C-alpha positions in Angstrom: 0.1 -0.1 -0.1 3.0 2.2 0.7 4.3 1.9 -2.9 0.8 2.2 -4.4 -0.1 5.7 -3.2 3.3 7.4 -4.5 2.4 5.5 -7.8 -1.0 6.8 -7.8 0.0 10.3 -6.9 2.6 10.4 -9.8 0.1 8.8 -12.2 -2.6 11.6 -11.2 0.3 14.3 -11.8 1.0 12.9 -15.3 -2.8 12.6 -16.2 -3.1 16.3 -15.2 -0.5 17.6 -17.3 -1.7 15.5 -20.0 -5.4 16.9 -19.9 -3.9 20.6 -19.3 -1.8 20.3 -22.3 -4.6 18.9 -24.5 -6.8 21.8 -23.3 -4.3 24.3 -24.5 -3.9 22.3 -27.9 -7.6 22.6 -28.5 -7.4 26.5 -27.5 -4.5 27.0 -30.0 -6.4 25.0 -32.7 -9.5 27.2 -32.1 -7.3 30.4 -32.6 -5.7 29.0 -35.6 -9.1 28.3 -37.2 -10.5 31.5 -36.4 -7.7 33.5 -38.1 -7.7 31.1 -41.1 -11.4 31.8 -41.2 -10.7 35.5 -41.5 -8.4 35.0 -44.3 -11.0 32.7 -46.2 -13.7 35.4 -45.7 -11.7 38.1 -47.4 -11.1 36.0 -50.2 -14.5 34.6 -50.4 -15.6 38.3 -50.5 -13.7 39.3 -53.5 -13.3 36.1 -55.4 -16.8 36.6 -57.1 -15.8 39.8 -58.6 -13.0 38.0 -61.0 -15.8 37.5 -63.4 -16.5 41.4 -63.5 -12.7 42.0 -63.5 -12.1 39.9 -66.5 -15.3 41.6 -68.4 -14.0 44.9 -67.9 -10.5 43.7 -68.9 -12.0 42.2 -72.1 -14.2 45.4 -72.8 -11.1 47.8 -72.3 -9.2 45.8 -74.6 -12.0 45.7 -77.1 -11.7 49.4 -77.6 -10.1 50.5 -80.9 -9.5 53.7 -82.9 -8.9 55.8 -79.6 -6.6 59.0 -79.6 -3.1 58.3 -78.0 -4.1 60.1 -74.8 -7.0 57.8 -74.3 -5.1 54.6 -75.3 -2.6 55.3 -72.6 -5.4 55.5 -70.0 -7.0 52.1 -71.5 -3.4 50.3 -71.3 -2.7 51.7 -67.6 -6.4 50.4 -66.5 -5.8 47.2 -68.2 -2.6 46.6 -66.9 -3.8 47.4 -63.3 -6.7 45.0 -63.8 -4.4 42.1 -65.1 -1.9 42.9 -62.1 -5.0 42.5 -59.6 -6.0 39.3 -61.3 -2.5 38.0 -61.4 -2.1 39.1 -57.4 -5.1 37.0 -56.6 -3.8 33.7 -58.5 -0.6 34.1 -57.2 -1.8 34.6 -53.5 -4.2 31.7 -53.8 -1.5 29.4 -55.3 0.8 30.1 -52.3 -1.5 29.9 -49.5 -1.0 26.9 -47.3 -3.9 24.8 -45.7 -4.3 25.0 -42.2 -3.8 21.2 -42.0 -0.7 21.6 -43.8 0.6 23.8 -41.1 -0.1 21.6 -38.2 3.4 20.3 -38.2 4.5 23.9 -37.3 4.7 25.4 -33.8 1.6 27.6 -33.0 3.4 30.9 -32.7 4.5 30.2 -36.2 1.2 29.4 -37.6 -0.3 32.4 -36.0 2.4 34.7 -37.7 2.1 33.1 -41.0 -1.8 33.5 -40.9 -1.6 37.0 -39.8 0.8 37.6 -42.8 -1.6 36.0 -45.1 -4.5 38.2 -43.7 -2.4 41.4 -44.5 -1.6 40.1 -48.1 -5.2 39.1 -48.9 -6.4 42.5 -47.7 -4.1 44.1 -50.3 -5.3 41.8 -52.9 -8.8 42.9 -52.3 -7.9 46.4 -52.2 -6.1 46.1 -55.5 -9.0 44.3 -57.2 -11.6 46.6 -56.0 -9.5 49.8 -57.1 -8.9 48.5 -60.3 -12.4 47.4 -60.9 -13.7 50.6 -60.0 -11.5 52.8 -62.2 -11.5 50.3 -65.0 -15.4 50.4 -64.9 -15.3 54.0 -64.7 -13.2 54.4 -67.7 -15.0 51.7 -69.7 -18.4 53.5 -69.1 -16.9 56.9 -70.0 -15.4 55.7 -73.2 -18.4 53.6 -74.3 -21.0 56.2 -73.5 -19.0 58.8 -75.6 -19.2 56.6 -78.7 
């Protein structure tokens, strides 16, 4: 009986640490999932606008017989739209899945996801501003004809 009590005490101590560690991992995973969800929400907000971006690009490229001053504006707008498109495609291809990140330490995962949130916000800004400018230019040029 004397040996059994210390063994039970040690076993209880190990179980306590194991449960505490497990609870910590669950909280870390919840934090990671929440941040990953924020990243996905920004992406999901602007991804449907890719069709509009492509339509505006095609519309501007279809304009011909423009004076050089207007053609310069069209070329710049098309370039901005294409860069925004490429920015989204590039960002999407480099984004790691949350499952793929699980081999890394929690702090590294949080840092990575925070950086990706900043990147996807920049992609969103580029897309929305290039769409707005391209749409305005396209409307001006097509209504003037």
